[in-house]
Structure formats: structure tokens, C-alpha cells
C-alpha positions as CSV (number, residue, x, y, z in Angstrom):
1,S,-0.1,0.3,-0.3
2,V,2.9,2.6,0.9
3,S,4.9,1.4,-2.2
4,Q,2.1,2.2,-4.3
5,H,1.4,5.7,-2.7
6,V,5.0,6.4,-3.6
7,K,5.0,4.9,-7.2
8,A,2.0,7.6,-7.5
9,L,3.8,10.3,-6.2
10,E,6.7,9.7,-8.3
11,E,4.7,9.6,-11.6
12,W,2.8,13.3,-10.6
13,I,6.1,14.8,-9.7
14,G,7.9,12.9,-12.8
15,Q,11.0,12.3,-11.0
16,P,12.1,8.9,-8.7
17,L,11.8,9.3,-5.4
18,L,13.5,5.8,-4.3
19,V,16.2,3.7,-5.9
20,R,15.0,0.2,-5.5
21,G,17.1,-2.9,-4.8
22,A,16.8,-6.4,-4.5
23,R,17.8,-6.4,-0.8
24,S,17.3,-2.8,0.3
25,T,15.8,0.3,-0.8
26,T,17.2,3.8,-0.6
27,A,16.0,7.4,-1.1
28,T,17.5,9.2,-4.3
29,K,18.2,13.3,-3.5
30,Q,14.8,14.2,-4.4
31,G,13.6,11.4,-2.1
32,Q,15.1,12.6,0.8
33,L,14.8,16.6,0.4
34,L,10.9,15.3,0.4
35,A,11.5,13.4,3.4
36,D,13.1,16.1,5.1
37,A,10.4,18.6,4.4
38,I,7.6,16.3,5.4
39,S,9.5,15.3,8.9
40,S,10.0,19.1,9.4
41,G,6.3,19.7,8.6
42,V,5.1,17.3,10.7
43,G,7.2,18.5,13.6
44,Q,5.6,21.9,13.3
45,I,2.4,20.1,13.8
46,S,3.0,18.2,16.6
47,E,4.6,21.4,18.2
48,L,1.8,23.7,17.5
49,C,-0.8,21.1,18.7
50,E,1.3,20.9,21.7
51,K,1.2,24.6,22.3
52,L,-2.7,24.6,21.9
53,R,-3.0,21.8,24.4
54,S,-1.1,23.4,26.8
55,K,-2.7,27.0,26.5
56,R,-6.2,25.0,26.7
57,S,-5.0,23.3,29.8
58,A,-3.8,27.0,31.6
59,D,-6.8,28.8,30.1
60,Q,-9.0,29.1,33.4
61,T,-12.0,31.0,31.4
62,I,-15.4,30.2,32.0
63,T,-17.7,31.2,28.9
64,V,-21.5,31.3,30.0
65,S,-24.4,31.9,27.7
66,C,-27.6,33.4,29.0
67,V,-30.6,35.7,27.8
68,P,-29.9,39.4,28.0
69,G,-32.6,40.2,30.9
70,F,-30.9,38.1,33.2
71,A,-27.2,38.6,32.3
72,V,-27.6,42.6,32.6
73,M,-30.2,42.7,35.3
74,W,-28.6,39.7,37.7
75,L,-25.5,38.4,36.5
76,F,-23.3,41.4,35.7
77,P,-23.8,43.3,39.2
78,R,-22.6,40.3,40.3
79,L,-20.0,39.3,38.4
80,I,-17.4,41.4,40.4
81,K,-18.0,39.1,43.6
82,F,-17.0,36.4,41.6
83,D,-13.9,38.0,40.2
84,Q,-12.6,38.9,43.8
85,L,-12.9,35.1,45.3
86,Y,-11.5,33.9,41.7
87,S,-9.2,36.3,40.3
88,N,-7.4,33.5,37.9
89,M,-10.9,32.3,36.6
90,P,-12.0,35.4,34.1
91,V,-15.4,35.2,32.8
92,S,-17.0,35.8,29.3
93,I,-20.6,36.3,29.2
94,S,-22.5,35.7,25.6
95,T,-26.0,37.5,25.3
96,D,-28.2,35.6,22.7
97,A,-32.2,36.5,23.0
98,S,-32.4,33.7,20.6
99,S,-30.2,31.4,22.8
100,A,-32.7,28.7,24.4
101,K,-30.1,25.8,24.4
102,L,-26.7,25.1,24.9
103,M,-24.4,24.9,22.4
104,P,-21.7,22.5,23.3
105,G,-18.2,23.2,22.2
106,Q,-19.0,26.9,22.3
107,V,-19.6,27.7,25.9
108,D,-18.9,26.0,29.2
109,L,-21.9,26.6,30.7
110,A,-25.5,27.9,30.4
111,I,-28.0,30.2,32.2
112,L,-31.3,28.9,30.4
113,Y,-34.7,30.6,30.7
114,G,-37.7,27.8,30.6
115,L,-39.1,24.7,31.4
116,G,-35.9,23.0,32.0
117,N,-36.1,20.5,29.7
118,H,-32.5,19.8,28.0
119,P,-32.3,15.9,27.7
120,G,-28.8,14.6,27.7
121,L,-27.5,17.5,29.5
122,H,-26.5,18.5,33.6
123,V,-29.7,20.6,34.5
124,E,-30.3,22.1,37.9
125,R,-33.1,24.7,38.7
126,L,-31.1,27.8,40.0
127,I,-33.8,30.3,40.4
128,G,-37.6,30.2,40.0
129,E,-40.1,33.1,38.8
130,R,-42.8,34.5,40.4
131,V,-44.5,37.1,38.5
132,F,-46.2,40.5,39.9
133,P,-46.8,44.1,38.9
134,V,-44.1,46.8,39.4
135,C,-43.3,50.3,38.7
136,A,-41.7,52.8,39.9
137,P,-42.7,54.9,43.2
138,S,-43.6,58.6,41.2
139,L,-46.4,56.3,39.6
140,L,-48.3,55.8,42.9
141,A,-48.0,59.8,43.5
142,G,-48.9,60.9,40.0
143,R,-51.2,62.8,38.6
144,N,-52.1,60.5,35.8
145,P,-54.1,59.8,38.0
146,P,-52.3,58.0,41.0
147,L,-51.9,54.4,40.8
148,R,-53.5,52.7,43.6
149,D,-55.6,49.6,42.5
150,L,-55.7,47.8,38.8
151,A,-58.8,50.0,37.7
152,D,-56.3,53.1,37.7
153,M,-54.7,50.9,34.9
154,T,-57.1,52.5,32.4
155,Q,-55.3,55.5,32.9
156,H,-51.8,54.4,32.8
157,T,-49.1,52.7,30.1
158,L,-48.9,48.5,30.3
159,L,-45.2,47.7,29.6
160,V,-45.2,44.4,27.8
161,D,-42.2,41.9,27.7
162,E,-42.7,40.1,24.3
163,L,-40.1,36.9,25.6
164,N,-39.2,36.3,22.1
165,Y,-36.8,33.5,22.9
166,A,-38.5,31.4,25.5
167,I,-39.9,28.1,24.2
168,G,-43.7,27.3,25.3
169,D,-46.1,29.6,27.1
170,P,-44.7,32.1,29.6
171,P,-46.3,34.0,32.0
172,S,-47.9,37.1,30.7
173,W,-50.1,39.7,32.2
174,N,-53.3,37.7,31.2
175,F,-51.5,34.7,33.3
176,W,-50.9,37.0,36.4
177,A,-54.8,38.2,36.3
178,E,-55.9,34.5,35.7
179,Q,-53.9,33.5,38.9
180,T,-54.3,36.2,41.1
181,G,-58.6,36.0,40.3
182,Q,-58.6,39.3,39.0
183,S,-59.9,41.3,35.6
184,L,-57.3,43.4,33.9
185,P,-58.7,46.5,32.8
186,T,-57.8,47.7,29.1
187,P,-55.2,49.8,29.4
188,A,-54.3,53.5,28.5
189,R,-51.6,52.6,26.2
190,I,-49.4,49.5,25.3
191,R,-45.6,49.5,25.3
192,R,-44.0,46.3,23.9
193,F,-40.3,45.6,24.3
194,G,-38.2,42.8,23.0
195,Q,-35.9,42.4,25.9
196,S,-36.7,41.9,29.5
197,N,-33.9,44.1,30.8
198,M,-35.8,46.9,28.7
199,V,-39.0,46.4,30.1
200,V,-37.8,47.0,34.0
201,Q,-35.4,49.8,32.8
202,A,-38.8,51.6,31.7
203,A,-40.9,50.6,34.5
204,I,-37.8,52.4,36.6
205,Q,-37.9,55.5,34.2
206,G,-41.7,55.5,35.1
207,Q,-42.8,54.9,31.8
208,G,-45.8,52.6,33.0
209,V,-46.3,49.7,34.8
210,A,-44.3,46.4,34.1
211,M,-44.9,42.5,34.8
212,G,-42.5,42.1,37.5
213,R,-40.3,38.6,37.2
214,D,-38.2,37.4,39.8
215,P,-35.2,37.5,39.8
216,L,-35.0,40.9,37.3
217,V,-36.5,42.7,39.4
218,A,-34.9,41.6,42.9
219,D,-32.6,44.4,42.9
220,A,-34.9,46.7,42.2
221,M,-37.7,46.1,44.6
222,L,-34.9,45.9,47.2
223,N,-33.4,49.3,46.5
224,G,-36.6,50.9,46.1
225,S,-36.4,51.7,42.2
226,L,-39.3,49.6,41.7
227,V,-42.3,49.3,44.2
228,Q,-45.8,46.6,43.8
229,P,-48.5,49.3,43.5
230,F,-50.8,46.2,44.2
231,G,-51.2,43.1,45.4
232,G,-51.1,39.6,43.7
233,Y,-48.7,37.1,43.3
234,A,-48.3,33.9,40.7
235,I,-46.3,31.3,40.8
236,S,-44.8,30.8,37.3
237,N,-44.0,27.2,36.0
238,F,-40.7,28.7,34.0
239,A,-37.2,29.1,35.8
240,Y,-33.6,29.7,35.0
241,W,-31.6,26.6,34.8
242,F,-28.0,26.3,34.7
243,V,-27.3,23.9,32.0
244,C,-23.8,22.2,31.1
245,P,-22.4,18.9,29.4
246,K,-22.8,16.1,32.0
247,G,-18.5,15.8,32.1
248,A,-18.3,19.7,32.8
249,M,-19.1,19.5,36.5
250,K,-15.8,17.6,36.9
251,T,-14.0,20.8,35.6
252,E,-12.7,23.0,38.8
253,R,-13.5,26.3,36.9
254,V,-17.1,25.1,36.0
255,R,-17.9,23.4,39.7
256,C,-16.8,27.1,40.9
257,F,-19.0,29.2,39.1
258,R,-22.0,27.1,39.7
259,D,-21.4,26.8,43.3
260,W,-20.8,30.7,43.2
261,L,-24.2,31.0,41.4
262,F,-26.3,29.2,43.8
263,R,-24.4,31.2,47.1
264,E,-25.4,34.4,45.4
265,Q,-29.1,33.3,44.7
266,A,-29.4,32.2,48.3
267,E,-28.2,35.7,49.6
268,T,-30.8,37.3,47.5
269,Y,-33.2,35.1,48.6
270,L,-33.1,36.1,52.2
271,A,-32.4,39.7,51.6
272,E,-35.9,39.9,49.9
273,L,-37.4,37.7,53.1
274,R,-35.8,40.7,55.2
């Protein structure tokens, strides 16, 4: 098989590469030049592969994929804490509004919003979701009229999150009304947004009333930039899920980030209870 390949190469080059004898075969001058070139090339490939392998083993960067709303409203404000604890493990965040699944080989882990149906992967429920109306405190004492109960929504703007990235039927304003046994009046106007963080920011700026989603409004509720204008919580079937390949939990950097995420969630929950 090898001799046939050599003969084919000789025909292609148009010069002999081997001097074939009855008991031994030696390389011609041209054959030796080709052998040296191949040896050098293989050596360079081997050296490069070893460098790449060493770089990968030394690289502690953690690549995380999640939807923009969660990244902006919950994850980004907390990442400084992780950096202080694990300065040798830089975190790279990939935000994609269309991301509904983990892309193995592209990221180390993902924080996905949905029902947690990700077969073949390591999946843990990170944060559940309650939904309830939220607005800026200024709307409670405004002149539009003051927002005191649900009926006043006829004079206010309803802020709607389209949630185009979610698979399934995530909770909406109608879901909240049904779950809390209330009738949703026709608002003065409706403004729609393609990203959850934009809805939250619009509510903070006093542009209307949004459907607050834990954990996206947790910090704003704690610092007082958002309040709940009228009662009623609805428990969503959707949640935020920690997702990674099954073998990834054996990697120190993935395991450290996972443990830190769950500690942060526990601390936020305790702060809300206070």
C-alpha cells in the first residue's frame, strides 16, 4: 500500500524518489529532500498541537451563555464578587436573545430560561420565577391619576415583555390576572419590548407598569427603585436553569462558578425575606 502511494507520487512529480534494490531501498536526492520537508512539517504540526493543548489546560476562562435580561439585571451586578474570589478564572458572557439551548463546544455552561427540558445535559433549577406588577414609586403619587389599584390601569401604560427567546408559553399579564383572580382592565396604552431588561428599565424610569419577574426585579425592589402598586403574586412554571455538559462538572472552573451562582441566589433570597 505504501509503495503504491510512493509510485503514484513519483508519477505526479515526474522524478524517482527511491532507488529500489533486491535487498534494500534507498532514497534518491529528491526523495531525501521530500522526506526532510515532511519530517519538518510533521514536527511543526506536533509542536503546534502541543502548544494548543498546553494553552487550553492553562486557560481558566469560563464562557457562559444566557439571555440578555438575566445577564444585565442579575448576573452582571454580581460578577465583581466572583472576580474577587477567583481572579484566576475570568468570565466571558455571551448574551443572545434567541438562545434557548446550550451550544456544546462553544460555551462551558448556560443559564437558560424555560421549563428545564434539556435531555442529555446536566440541569439544575437555579432560580424560580414569581410574577407581579411593578412600577416606579412616582406613579403612586402621580397625576395620571395616582396608581392605587388595578382599575387605575385604564389611565396608565402597560409595559409588555415579548419574551421571543422563550420556548413554550411563559407567563403574561393575562396569566397573572387569571392566577390572582382579577380582571385586567384595558390600559390607556401598551408598549412592547423585545428584551426583559428594557421592560425593567422602562418601569424604573416611570414609563408605565411592568410585569415584574423574579429574579430580574429583585435588586430594584430591594433598593426601592421599583415597588408593587397592587397585590397579587403568581407562581410561574418557568425558571432559570443551570445547564452544562454532564462531564463539565468535573472541571474545577465550571464547578466553582456553579457553586458561586447558587450561593448568590441564596443570599438574594434571604435579603428579600428581610
